[in-house]
C-alpha positions as CSV (number, residue, x, y, z in Angstrom):
1,M,-26.7,-8.0,16.6
2,F,-27.4,-9.7,19.9
3,Q,-30.3,-7.2,20.3
4,G,-27.7,-4.4,21.1
5,F,-27.0,-6.0,24.4
6,F,-23.2,-5.3,24.4
7,K,-23.3,-1.7,23.6
8,N,-21.5,0.2,26.4
9,R,-21.5,-3.0,28.5
10,K,-18.4,-3.6,30.7
11,I,-16.8,-6.9,29.7
12,L,-13.8,-8.7,31.3
13,I,-12.1,-11.2,29.0
14,T,-9.3,-13.6,30.3
15,G,-7.1,-14.9,27.6
16,H,-7.8,-11.9,25.4
17,T,-4.4,-12.1,23.6
18,G,-5.0,-15.7,22.5
19,F,-6.4,-16.9,19.2
20,Q,-10.1,-17.1,20.1
21,G,-9.8,-14.4,22.8
22,T,-8.5,-11.9,20.1
23,W,-11.5,-12.6,17.9
24,L,-13.9,-12.2,20.8
25,T,-12.2,-8.9,21.8
26,L,-12.4,-7.6,18.2
27,W,-16.1,-8.5,17.8
28,L,-17.1,-7.1,21.2
29,K,-15.3,-3.8,20.3
30,L,-17.4,-3.7,17.1
31,L,-20.5,-4.2,19.2
32,G,-19.6,-1.2,21.4
33,A,-18.4,-2.9,24.5
34,E,-16.0,-1.5,27.0
35,I,-13.3,-4.3,27.5
36,T,-10.8,-5.2,30.2
37,G,-8.5,-8.0,29.3
38,I,-6.4,-10.2,31.5
39,S,-3.8,-12.5,29.8
40,L,-0.2,-13.5,29.4
41,R,1.8,-12.1,26.5
42,P,1.1,-13.9,23.2
43,H,3.2,-17.1,23.4
44,T,4.1,-17.3,19.7
45,T,6.4,-15.2,17.6
46,L,3.5,-14.2,15.3
47,S,0.6,-12.8,17.2
48,F,-2.9,-12.0,15.9
49,F,-3.5,-9.8,18.9
50,D,-0.4,-7.7,18.3
51,D,-1.1,-7.5,14.5
52,L,-4.5,-6.1,15.2
53,G,-3.0,-3.2,17.2
54,I,-6.0,-3.1,19.6
55,K,-4.0,-3.0,22.9
56,N,-4.7,0.7,23.3
57,D,-8.4,0.3,22.5
58,I,-9.0,-1.8,25.7
59,N,-7.9,-1.9,29.3
60,H,-5.1,-4.3,28.7
61,H,-3.4,-6.2,31.6
62,L,-0.7,-8.8,31.4
63,I,-1.4,-10.9,34.4
64,D,-1.1,-14.6,35.2
65,I,-4.6,-15.8,36.3
66,R,-2.9,-17.9,39.0
67,K,-2.3,-14.6,40.9
68,I,-5.6,-14.1,42.6
69,D,-4.7,-10.9,44.4
70,K,-4.0,-9.2,41.0
71,I,-7.3,-10.7,39.6
72,N,-9.2,-9.3,42.6
73,E,-7.7,-5.9,42.1
74,I,-8.6,-5.7,38.4
75,I,-12.1,-6.9,38.9
76,L,-12.7,-4.5,41.8
77,H,-11.4,-1.6,39.6
78,A,-13.1,-2.6,36.2
79,K,-16.5,-3.5,37.7
80,P,-17.4,-5.7,34.7
81,D,-21.0,-6.8,34.0
82,I,-19.9,-10.0,32.3
83,V,-16.8,-12.2,32.4
84,F,-15.6,-14.4,29.6
85,H,-13.0,-16.8,31.0
86,L,-10.9,-18.1,28.1
87,A,-7.4,-18.1,29.6
88,A,-5.9,-21.6,29.6
89,Q,-3.0,-23.8,28.6
90,A,-4.8,-25.1,25.5
91,I,-2.4,-27.6,23.8
92,V,-2.8,-31.3,24.6
93,R,0.8,-32.3,23.8
94,E,2.1,-29.4,25.9
95,S,0.2,-30.9,28.9
96,Y,2.4,-34.0,28.6
97,K,5.5,-31.9,28.7
98,D,4.5,-29.7,31.6
99,P,1.4,-31.1,33.4
100,I,1.9,-28.9,36.5
101,N,1.6,-25.7,34.4
102,T,-1.4,-27.1,32.6
103,I,-3.2,-28.1,35.8
104,T,-2.4,-25.0,37.8
105,T,-3.4,-22.7,34.9
106,N,-6.6,-24.5,34.0
107,V,-7.8,-25.6,37.4
108,V,-6.3,-23.1,39.9
109,G,-6.7,-20.3,37.4
110,T,-10.4,-21.1,36.9
111,T,-10.9,-21.3,40.6
112,N,-9.4,-17.9,41.1
113,I,-11.8,-16.3,38.5
114,L,-14.8,-17.9,40.2
115,Q,-13.6,-16.9,43.7
116,S,-12.9,-13.4,42.6
117,I,-16.4,-12.8,41.3
118,R,-18.2,-14.2,44.3
119,N,-18.8,-10.9,46.0
120,S,-18.9,-8.8,42.8
121,K,-21.9,-7.3,41.0
122,I,-21.1,-9.3,37.8
123,K,-24.3,-10.5,36.1
124,A,-22.9,-13.5,34.2
125,C,-19.7,-15.5,33.6
126,I,-18.9,-17.8,30.7
127,V,-16.3,-20.4,31.5
128,Y,-14.8,-21.7,28.3
129,T,-13.6,-25.3,28.7
130,S,-13.2,-27.9,25.9
131,D,-14.9,-30.7,24.1
132,K,-12.1,-32.8,25.4
133,C,-13.5,-32.7,29.0
134,Y,-15.6,-35.9,28.4
135,K,-14.5,-39.4,29.5
136,H,-13.8,-41.4,26.4
137,V,-15.0,-44.9,25.7
138,E,-14.3,-45.0,21.9
139,N,-17.8,-45.9,20.9
140,K,-18.2,-43.2,18.1
141,K,-20.9,-41.6,20.2
142,A,-21.4,-37.8,20.1
143,F,-21.1,-36.5,23.7
144,I,-24.1,-34.7,25.3
145,E,-23.8,-32.4,28.2
146,T,-24.8,-35.0,30.8
147,D,-22.2,-37.5,29.8
148,C,-19.4,-38.4,32.2
149,L,-16.4,-36.1,32.5
150,G,-12.9,-37.4,32.5
151,G,-9.5,-37.2,30.7
152,N,-6.8,-39.6,29.5
153,D,-4.2,-36.7,29.3
154,P,-3.4,-33.8,31.7
155,Y,-5.1,-31.2,29.4
156,S,-8.4,-33.1,29.2
157,A,-8.3,-33.9,32.9
158,S,-7.7,-30.2,33.7
159,K,-10.8,-29.2,31.6
160,A,-12.9,-31.8,33.3
161,C,-11.8,-30.4,36.6
162,A,-12.7,-26.9,35.5
163,E,-16.2,-28.1,34.7
164,I,-16.6,-29.8,38.0
165,L,-15.3,-26.8,39.9
166,T,-17.6,-24.5,38.1
167,E,-20.6,-26.7,38.9
168,S,-19.6,-26.8,42.5
169,Y,-19.3,-23.0,42.7
170,R,-22.6,-22.7,41.0
171,N,-24.3,-25.0,43.5
172,S,-22.5,-23.6,46.6
173,F,-22.1,-19.9,46.0
174,F,-23.9,-18.8,42.9
175,N,-27.4,-20.0,43.8
176,K,-28.6,-16.9,45.5
177,K,-30.9,-14.3,43.9
178,N,-28.3,-11.6,43.2
179,S,-25.2,-13.9,42.6
180,P,-23.6,-14.1,39.2
181,N,-25.1,-16.7,36.7
182,I,-22.4,-19.1,35.5
183,A,-22.4,-21.3,32.4
184,T,-19.7,-23.5,30.8
185,V,-19.1,-23.9,27.1
186,R,-17.6,-27.0,25.6
187,A,-16.6,-26.1,22.0
188,G,-15.6,-28.3,19.2
189,N,-12.2,-28.0,17.4
190,V,-12.0,-24.4,16.3
191,I,-10.2,-23.3,13.1
192,G,-9.8,-19.9,11.5
193,G,-7.4,-17.1,10.7
194,G,-5.0,-15.8,13.3
195,D,-4.1,-19.1,15.0
196,W,-0.3,-19.4,15.3
197,S,-0.2,-22.0,18.1
198,E,2.5,-24.6,18.0
199,D,1.5,-28.3,17.5
200,R,-1.9,-27.4,16.1
201,L,-3.1,-28.7,12.7
202,I,-3.9,-25.6,10.7
203,P,-1.1,-23.4,12.1
204,D,1.3,-26.3,11.3
205,F,-0.1,-26.4,7.8
206,I,0.4,-22.7,7.3
207,R,4.0,-22.8,8.6
208,A,4.8,-25.6,6.3
209,I,3.4,-23.6,3.3
210,I,5.4,-20.4,4.3
211,K,8.6,-22.3,4.9
212,N,8.1,-24.7,2.0
213,Q,8.5,-27.7,4.3
214,T,6.8,-31.0,4.8
215,M,4.1,-31.1,7.4
216,K,3.9,-34.1,9.7
217,V,0.5,-35.5,10.5
218,R,0.3,-37.9,13.4
219,Y,-3.2,-39.3,13.3
220,P,-4.7,-38.8,9.8
221,N,-7.8,-40.9,10.5
222,H,-8.8,-39.2,13.7
223,I,-12.2,-37.4,13.6
224,R,-12.8,-34.0,15.2
225,P,-15.9,-31.7,15.3
226,W,-14.3,-28.9,13.2
227,Q,-15.9,-25.5,13.3
228,Y,-15.2,-21.9,12.3
229,V,-13.8,-19.7,15.0
230,L,-16.7,-17.2,15.0
231,E,-19.3,-20.0,15.6
232,P,-18.6,-20.7,19.3
233,I,-17.9,-17.0,19.9
234,A,-21.3,-16.1,18.6
235,G,-22.7,-18.8,20.8
236,C,-20.9,-17.4,23.9
237,L,-22.1,-13.9,23.2
238,W,-25.7,-15.0,22.9
239,L,-25.4,-17.3,25.9
240,A,-24.0,-14.4,27.9
241,K,-27.0,-12.3,27.1
242,K,-29.4,-15.1,28.0
243,I,-27.9,-16.0,31.3
244,S,-27.6,-12.3,32.3
245,E,-31.4,-12.2,32.1
246,N,-32.3,-15.8,33.3
247,R,-30.6,-18.1,35.7
248,S,-32.1,-21.2,34.0
249,F,-29.4,-20.9,31.3
250,S,-26.6,-21.4,33.9
251,E,-25.4,-24.8,33.0
252,A,-23.1,-26.6,30.5
253,W,-23.5,-26.2,26.8
254,N,-21.9,-28.0,23.7
255,F,-21.1,-25.6,20.8
256,G,-20.2,-27.4,17.6
257,P,-21.4,-28.4,14.1
258,S,-24.5,-30.6,13.8
259,V,-23.7,-34.2,14.4
260,N,-24.3,-35.3,10.8
261,T,-21.7,-32.9,9.5
262,Q,-18.9,-33.9,11.9
263,Q,-17.5,-37.0,10.1
264,Y,-14.4,-35.2,8.9
265,T,-10.9,-36.8,9.4
266,V,-7.7,-35.0,9.9
267,R,-6.5,-36.3,6.5
268,K,-9.6,-35.1,4.7
269,L,-9.3,-31.6,6.2
270,V,-5.7,-31.2,5.3
271,E,-6.2,-32.5,1.8
272,E,-9.0,-30.0,1.2
273,F,-6.7,-27.3,2.5
274,C,-4.1,-28.4,0.0
275,V,-6.6,-28.3,-2.8
276,R,-7.9,-24.9,-1.8
277,W,-4.4,-23.5,-1.4
278,K,-3.4,-25.1,-4.7
279,T,-0.4,-26.9,-3.3
280,K,0.6,-30.5,-3.6
281,N,-0.4,-33.2,-1.2
282,A,3.3,-34.0,-0.9
283,I,3.3,-31.4,1.9
284,I,1.8,-34.1,4.1
285,K,4.0,-36.7,5.8
286,M,2.8,-39.3,8.3
287,D,4.5,-38.7,11.7
288,K,5.6,-42.0,13.3
289,N,5.9,-40.4,16.8
290,K,2.6,-41.7,18.3
291,K,3.8,-42.3,21.8
292,L,1.3,-39.9,23.3
293,H,-2.3,-40.9,23.5
294,E,-4.9,-39.0,21.5
295,E,-8.6,-40.1,21.1
296,K,-9.5,-41.4,17.6
297,F,-13.1,-40.2,17.7
298,L,-14.2,-36.9,19.3
299,L,-17.7,-35.8,18.5
300,I,-20.1,-33.6,20.4
301,N,-23.8,-33.2,20.2
302,P,-25.0,-29.5,20.1
303,T,-28.7,-30.4,19.9
304,K,-29.4,-28.7,23.3
305,A,-27.9,-25.4,22.1
306,E,-29.7,-25.6,18.8
307,K,-33.1,-26.2,20.3
308,I,-32.9,-24.0,23.4
309,L,-30.6,-21.1,22.3
310,G,-31.2,-21.3,18.6
311,I,-27.5,-21.6,18.0
312,K,-26.8,-23.3,14.6
313,S,-23.7,-23.4,12.4
314,V,-23.5,-20.5,10.0
315,Y,-20.7,-22.0,7.8
316,S,-20.3,-25.4,6.2
317,I,-16.9,-27.1,6.6
318,Q,-16.0,-26.0,3.0
319,K,-16.9,-22.4,3.8
320,T,-14.9,-22.7,7.0
321,I,-11.8,-23.9,5.1
322,N,-12.2,-21.1,2.5
323,E,-12.5,-18.3,5.1
324,T,-9.5,-19.7,7.0
325,I,-7.3,-19.9,4.0
326,D,-8.5,-16.4,2.8
327,W,-7.3,-15.0,6.1
328,Y,-3.8,-16.6,5.9
329,K,-3.4,-15.8,2.2
330,N,-4.2,-12.1,3.0
331,F,-1.7,-12.2,5.9
332,I,1.0,-13.5,3.6
333,D,0.2,-11.3,0.6
334,K,-0.5,-8.2,2.7
335,K,-3.3,-7.1,0.3
336,Y,-5.4,-5.6,3.1
337,P,-4.4,-4.5,6.7
338,I,-5.1,-7.5,8.9
339,K,-7.5,-5.6,11.2
340,E,-9.5,-4.4,8.2
341,F,-9.6,-7.9,6.7
342,S,-10.6,-9.5,10.0
343,I,-13.4,-7.0,10.6
344,K,-14.6,-7.8,7.1
345,Q,-14.8,-11.5,7.9
346,I,-16.9,-10.7,11.0
347,K,-19.3,-8.6,8.9
348,I,-19.6,-11.4,6.3
349,F,-20.2,-13.9,9.0
350,E,-23.0,-11.7,10.5
351,E,-24.5,-11.3,7.1
352,N,-24.6,-15.0,6.5
353,A,-26.1,-15.6,9.9
354,M,-28.8,-13.0,9.2
355,K,-29.7,-14.8,6.0
356,K,-30.3,-17.9,8.1
357,K,-32.4,-15.8,10.5
358,L,-30.5,-17.0,13.6
359,T,-31.8,-15.8,16.9
360,W,-28.7,-13.7,17.8
361,T,-28.8,-11.6,14.6
362,K,-31.7,-9.4,15.7
């Protein structure tokens, strides 16, 4: 996988205790990487990272990325080859409650990472932003990487700022021969096992199932570019290899399902989860609390990544739903240890990608 690029490679991951960060950490361990992680403690009672029990398998640091002196110290000691910057305040509605924390974490935190690697020997850095970094005009158009950035809420604005900052550092400081190559990734809405975040669709669904409660859905007709958690992670891993070897890949990339597969509403997704879980649709109740703005249409165009990087979706939306539900059902039923089951899902994902002969599977 990934042409053996990550074997014995020194990797720094920020946000390694989060949902996607944990999957990235687990996969990189399977690929033979030496990992240093910087993150806060898991912010939910249930924690995928803690359940995996991989803290002792990596160089694990609980550090706020807003503390640049600590970041400098860890990077100086770890001497990573590649940095994956995932640490963020990632919940839109939380950004309304505490905009200062969102902005300082996502903007100042990103600046600290970029500043810390300026004089390092790091080969590449992936800054993971969001598909919500684009300026919305409600025209049902799938965004491409050159579209205008913006944000109608503090979270989206903070991610747009992170994109602008990264581009400014790339043009100002990372344009020399031996400087790190920097790319940003704007990923579609990610679902999969292990996500326990508050105020997020699938975790809310699972909690409603576990507690036998009614789930509230605020905007059932909103459309999002849903994708399986390992899809953008595979893209990030392949992109990291490519930009380590060629500066021309140091730019912004959309990672998401093909445009013609993205017309999936919140209602349709939840209803299919209900069918697959064999529960009644009565679990869904419309939430009348719609005071906070959320965009109705959010679609991204991944054509650039498909053509240049060879990144294409491995799973259909139906397979994505099945894999996600299988993980949570196993978590509840405790049929297999969660680490064993998660590794199995990575292996199955790799096998399916190999059948499609994707570039990164060699």
